[in-house]
N, C-alpha and C positions, 0 to 999 in steps of 0.2 A: 320043412325041417331038416330037408337033406342042405340046401343051400347054407342052412344055419352052421351044419356038422360042417362044410367044405370051408366056410368062412374062420371055423374056431382053429383047425386042422391048420389051414395055410398060416396064421396067426404065431400058435404053437412052433410051426416050423420056423418062421421068422424070427422070434425069440429064441430059439434054440440056436439057430446060424448066428444071432447077434451076439450071444453069449460064447460062444467059440469062437467066434472072430476076435473078441476082446481077452479071453483069455490065451489065445493063439502068442500076443504080444507079452502075456505077464507070466507064463508058466515057464519056470527054465525047462532047456532041453539041452543034451549033450553035443555042446556043435566045437570045433576045433580052429583055431581065429590063427594056426600056424600058415604061413604064405606058402605056398606050394614055390620049388625052383625054376624059374623062367629061362628059356633059350634066348639068346640075343634077337633073334627075331621077333620073341613073341613079347619081347622088353619093347622092340620097337613099335608094335602093336599097339600095346598098353597104353604106352606113352602118347600114340597118335588117338587114341580113343579118350582119354581124357581129356585132351586140348578138343576136340568135336564137342564133348559133353562140356566143357567150359565156354565154348563160343557160344552156346546157345541159351541168348538169353530172355527170349520170350517164344512160343509156341502154340499153335492150335492144331490139334490131330484128331481125326476120329480113331476110336479104338473099340476092340473087341477084349472082352474079359472071360478067362476060361477060369472059372472055379474051382476048390477043391473036390467039389461033389459033382464034377461035371456041368453044372451052369453055365451057359453062354448069354451073357448081355454085351451090351454096345450103348455109345453115349460120344461124349465130346470131352476132350481134357484139353485142358489149358495150363502151362508153364510158364511162370514169370521169375527167374532166378535171380537173387537166392531166395530160396525159403517159401514161395507162393508154389501151390497149386489144386486145381479144381476139378473134378470128375463129375459131370453129370451124366447120369444115366435116363436113358431112353425108357419111354413108358414098353412094358407093364410095370419095369422096377420104379420105385419111391425112393432110391440113395441117392444120396447128393456126400460127395467127400469133400473136403475142403483142409488146406495145410496154408498155415499164415501166425503167423507172431510166435513160432517154435510150439502150434499145436497140429495135430490131426484130428479133427473133427467130422464124425460121420451121425449123419441124419437119415433116418426113416420116417418121412413124412404120414404114412400109411398108419406106424407104430405110434407115431408124436414122441418119437426117441431119440435123445443126440446122446453120442458117447465120445469123450477128448481123451486122447493119448496124447504124452507130450511126441512132438516130431522124432527127438534125437532117441527112442527109442523103437524107431521103426526101421527097417532098413531104406524106407524111401528119403529119410535123410541123407542115405550116401549120394541121391541124385542132386537133392535139392542146396548143398552145402555152397558156400561163396567159392570156397576155392576148390576144385576138382582135382585130387591129386590121388592114383590108388598107390600110396607107400606111406610110412609114416605111420599116421592113424589109423591106415585102411589097409587090409591085405589082401593078394590076389590067391585066392583058394580052387580056382579051375580057367581053364583055357582051352577051349576047343573051337575048332574051324570043321567047316563040311561046306565044303564049298566056297561059296560068294559070301560067306558068312563068319561071323565069330562070336562065340558066346565067351562072356568073361563074369566072372564070377568073384564077388568081394563081398566082404566083412569087417566090420568094425573092430579095431584090436580092443579085446577086453570086453566086449560087448556081443560076441558071438553068437551067446545063449536069445539073442534078439532078432535072431535071424542072418538070410541072407537076400544078396541082391545078383542077379546075372542079368546083365546088360545085353541085350541081341543087336547086334551091329552087322548091316551089311556093309562091305568092303569096299566096293568099287561101282558109285563113289560113296565114300566113307559117312554112312548116315544112322542113328539111332532108330530102329525098327521097333523095339518094344523090352519088355522085361520080365523077368519073372523071379518074385517073391517066395521065399520059403520062409516062413513063420516057427515061430518056438515050438510049435508040435510037429514040425517035418511037414505042415502039408504047402503045395504050390499053389499060387495063383498067378495065370499069366497074362500076362497083357501086351496085344499087338496094334501098333499103329498105322497109321493109313490118312494120305490126304494130307500131310503135313503141311503144314504153314511157317514161316521163320520172319522173326521181327514184328510181331503183331502187335499193335496198339491194343489197349486192354484197359478198360476203367475199373479202377481201385476196387468199387463196390463188388465188382467178381470174386473177390477174394475175403468178402464177409464171412466171418465165420458164423455158422447156424447158430441159432440159441434155442433153446432149450423153451418150451414154452411155460413150465412151471413158474 
């Protein structure tokens, strides 16, 4: 009986996490999308970072994710710009996240649950757009340097309630090392990249959106 109770508790916890995840993108939160005033040197870095992200056509990386509840998970992330991304989590996680066709789809194989959101309603859209420019429809709301790294926070103008994206960039050589997403409830999910390979050929089926079994 204790094993059954543990299973039920785990399923309830995962269902709660799913509800929090989905509501995080949909519940309005007070955000400011006014851009900060950048110094000339900061403007130069912002332009270079945009060019660096723009230059990434495809990549494959190992990732480590730190969730808002402190849970650490790992896996492989594939990026095929514009518009495509796949997060495959290692066991014991049963989660798969795929972005394609303007959607961001979450699949939990254990719960047999699939949730779909418009990609443009998530901060990751800022990373997957065909044209990367941190101006115009995008506001820079934070710029921090800590030695060898720059942390650049951006939001979509008029959509700041949907959250922010902070790019973690190594300065020399200039490489994207990860990002932090702050959702509509103010919760932070951090992704750290390692062992990145660029210009990787990947089959189109890699980005097939998970389908519900219903």
